[in-house]
N, C-alpha and C positions, 0 to 999 in steps of 0.2 A: 283769682280761682281758675282762669284759663292762662295756660302757660304760652300760648301762642295768641297773637293779636290778629284781629280780624282783618287788618291790611295784609298780613302775610298770607291769609287763606285767599283773599281776593286776588292777591298777586299770582298765586299758583294757577288761577283759572283766567288770568289776563290774556293768554294767548288761545284760549279755547275752552270748551266745556268737558274736555277729557285729559287732564294732565297727566294721568297715571296710565293711560292707553287702555282703560277698562274694556272698551268696545272691541279692540283689535288684538289684545295680548291672550294668548293661549293659557298662560299662566293664570291670569286674573279670571277668565272664564271658567277654568277648572276649579279655582278657589270658590267662585260662586257656586257652582254645582255641589262641591263639597260642603259648603255652608248649608245649603237646602238639605242635603242627605243627613247632616248632623243634627237637624230638628228632631224633637222628641215625638212629634205627632204628625200625622198626615195632612192636617188642616187646622187652621186657627181663625176665630171669629174676628179679632182685631189685632193687627200687628202695628208696632211702633218701631221704626228704624231711626236711630240717632246717627247723624253724619251719613245721610243717604247720597251725598254726592250727586253724580249725574243720573242716578236712577238704574245703573247696570245691575247691581244686586237685587234691586226691587223687582227687575223683570224675572228673575228666578223666584222670588218669594210671594209677590203679589197673587199669582194665580191660585195659591192655596189659602188665601185669606179672604174672609167676608169683607173686610175693611182693611186698607193699608194706608198708614200715615208715615210719612218721611219728613225728617228735620234736617235742615242744614243752614249754615250761616251765610252762604255765598249764593246771591240771586242768580248768577249765570249756571251755577249747578242745578238749582231748583227748577230753572226753565228747562234745562235738559231733561231732568227727572220727570217733569210734567209731560214731555213729549214721549219718554220711555214708557210711561205708565199713566195713560190719560185718566184711568179711573181712580187714581190714588189721590190723597190729600197731602198737600206739601206745605209746610210751615216754615217760615224764616225766623231761626233762633241762633243766637250765640251762646253756646254752654259755658258754664251751667246757668240755666234759667228754668222757670216753671215750665214743665213739659205739656204738650196738648192733652186735653181731656180726652178720654175715651175708655171703653171696658177691654183695654188691651190685655191679651192672654199670651202675647209673645212680643219681647222687646229685644232687638238686635242692636249690639254695639260692634260694629266692624271696624277696626282699625282706627278708633276715635279716642280710646282713654289717654293715649300718650299726647293728646293736644291739651289736656287739663294739667293742673298742677295738683298735688296731694289733696289740698282742701276742697278743690273742685271735684275730684273723684270721690271723696267720702260724702260731699253734699249730694252728688248724683246718686251715689248708692243708697243714701238714706231717703231721697225722694222716691226712688223706685220702690224700695221696701215699704215705705208708708203708703203709697198710692196704690200699688199693684202687687202685694205680697203674694198673690197666686199666679202671677205670670211667670212663664218660663223665660229665662234669660239666656241669650247666646253671645258670647264674646268671641271675635275673631281678632287674632293677635299678630302683627308683623314682629318677626323675631330679629330682624336686622336693625341696623342703626336707623332711627326715626327721624334724626335731624332736629328733634326737639329736646328740651331739658329732660323729660322722661323717656326712658326706652320702653318698648312694648312689655317685656317681661316685667319690669318694675311697676308700671301702670296697672298691669293685671293683677299682679300680687297685692297691690294697694286696694284695688276694687273688690277683690275676693275677700280681703281681710274686713272690709268695711261692711259686708252684708253677713247675716247669719246663715244664708242659704248654703246648701250642700252642693259643692261643685264636682264635676268630673270631666276629663278630657274626652271630646267628642269626635275629634278628627284633627286634620291638619297635615303638615308636610314638613320639608326641611327648612322652609322660610317662614311658616306660619302656623299657629295652632288655634284650635277651636275649643272653647270651654262652654259647657252647658250647666245650668242650675235650674232644677225644677222649681215651680212656685211652691209655696207653703199652703196647706189646706186652711 
């Protein structure tokens, strides 16, 4: 259900806690600002970010959340995320897996779907719809070659097709796109 093995993810972080240069890349920081700007509301009571990495996106999102929970599979990333957002809750999980409980009204999936296989994507969508049907979902998708079996557009298309939520494009740039689905009442 995961297209990428845990040891591959751990290898990405073997030389440090910022393998994609999130802290220093003007492109990444602009994408994080665009992600926050694409949100449908000015504040949320509880946010769940899947694949939080080293917490750099969380720095932009957590200030507008009553509670922030980040999930990642790599302990090195989670340690950095805890330093980045000391008030956040961080949970080690290798997706797909049962997600942390909470009254989440925002769920962020930033450049993570292509780490799963089609069955894992469908299982994740089903879990989100079953447990948090009223939550806003925000997907940030890399449009270049992912280096994984699934590419970003394909993974996003599978995810969108696996949930009955209505989706719309909420932002992006030449190399990424942001899609948002409002929760169902």
